[in-house]
N, C-alpha and C positions, 0 to 999 in steps of 0.2 A: 682831903689830903690828896696829893698827886705824887707819883713817882716819875721822875724824869731822868732818863739815862742816855748817855751818848755811847754809841757802839764801841768807841775806842777806850772807854772807861770800864767796860764789862769783860769778864773772862771770855776768851775765845776758846771754843772747844774744837779740837782737831780729831777727826776719826782715826782710830787705830788702823783701820783699813784706808789706805791713802786716797786722797782726792776730794774729801768732804770736810767742810768746816761750818760751824754755826755759832751764833751769838744769841742768847736768850734775852728778851726784854721783859717778859712776864713769866715768872716761875716762883715756886715756893721760897727759894733762897733769896730772891731779890725783893719780893713784895709780900711775903708771908701769907700767901693764899695758894690753893691748888685747884681753883675753878677753871684755870686755863693755862696753857703753855704757848708762848708766842715768841717768835724771833726771826732772824734772817739766816738763810743758808746759802752757801756757795759750793758749787760742784765744779771741779776741773773737767775738761773735755774727757769723755769716756768714763767718768765716775758714775757710780750707781748705788742706790740703796739696795739692801737685800729685798727679796720678795717677802712681804710680811703683812701682818694686820694688827690692829689694836683693839683689844676688848674694852668696851665701855668708853669709847672715845670717838667723837666726830672730828673730822680732820680736813683742813684745806690748805692748798698752796696757791699763791698768787705769783705768777712769773713776772719778775721785774725786768730781767734782760736775759738773753741767751735762748737756747732751744734744747729740747730733749724729747723723750718719749715717756708716756705713762703706760705701764703694763697693768692690766686688771684681768679678771677671769674672762672678760670679753675680748681680750687681745691687746694690741699696742696702738696708742694714739699719739701722734706728734703734738707737742705743745711748744708755745713760743711766747714772747713778750705780750703781756696783756691778758693771757689766759688765766682763768680761775678754775682750779680742779677741786672738787668736793668728794670726799670719801665718807660714806656713812660708817658707823661703828661696825667693826669686823669685816669691812671690805678689804679684800686682798689687793695689794698694790706694790709697785716698784717705780721709782723715778730714775731715769738714766739721762745723762747729759750728752747730747750730740755735739755741743759746743759749750764753752764755759757758761754756767747757769747760775743766776742769782735770783732768789725768790724769798717771799715772806711765807712763813708757816704758822698755822694756828691750830691748836688741838684743845678740845674741851670735852669733859673735864680732864684735869691733869692727875687723874687717879685711874690709870689704865695699865694694862699689861701688854707688852709687845711680844708677838710670837713670830719667830723667823721661820719661813717655809723653805727658803733657798738662800743659804748663806751660813755664816758661823756666828758663834757668840761674840767674836771680835767685832762684828758689825754693830754691836751695841755699846762698844767701849769708845769713850771720847776723852782725850787727854787735854787738860787745861794748859794753855800756853804758859802760864806762870807755875805750872806743876800740879800734880795730883791728877786723879782720874774721876770723871763723872760717868756713871753707868745709867743708861736709859732703862727704865723699868717697863 
């Protein structure tokens, strides 16, 4: 069996904190499994994730277009098109867009808890374009 989705047919999730949106291609809702979470993300110029980490979850970003910085405990590193960023489980991180940013995100397994270190609970709220709220766990 294969699951084939086009991004325009999937729910778009828009962050309650302005400037970020995502579309998931692989998650429990779409493919009835929680081994991974994968999709695309778009950040407007100056948008950023909160400084956070994920328990029990390996995580990577592949930058498709745009530029930004990745903040970790080691400091800030510029990232741009073609860069692959890997975060081991529990690695503290934040992604900030220095220009509009488009990237692919992959997290595994999708049985994790996110802890915000610098931000608010609203940073985990995502509004569906067609209505309703999806809360990242």
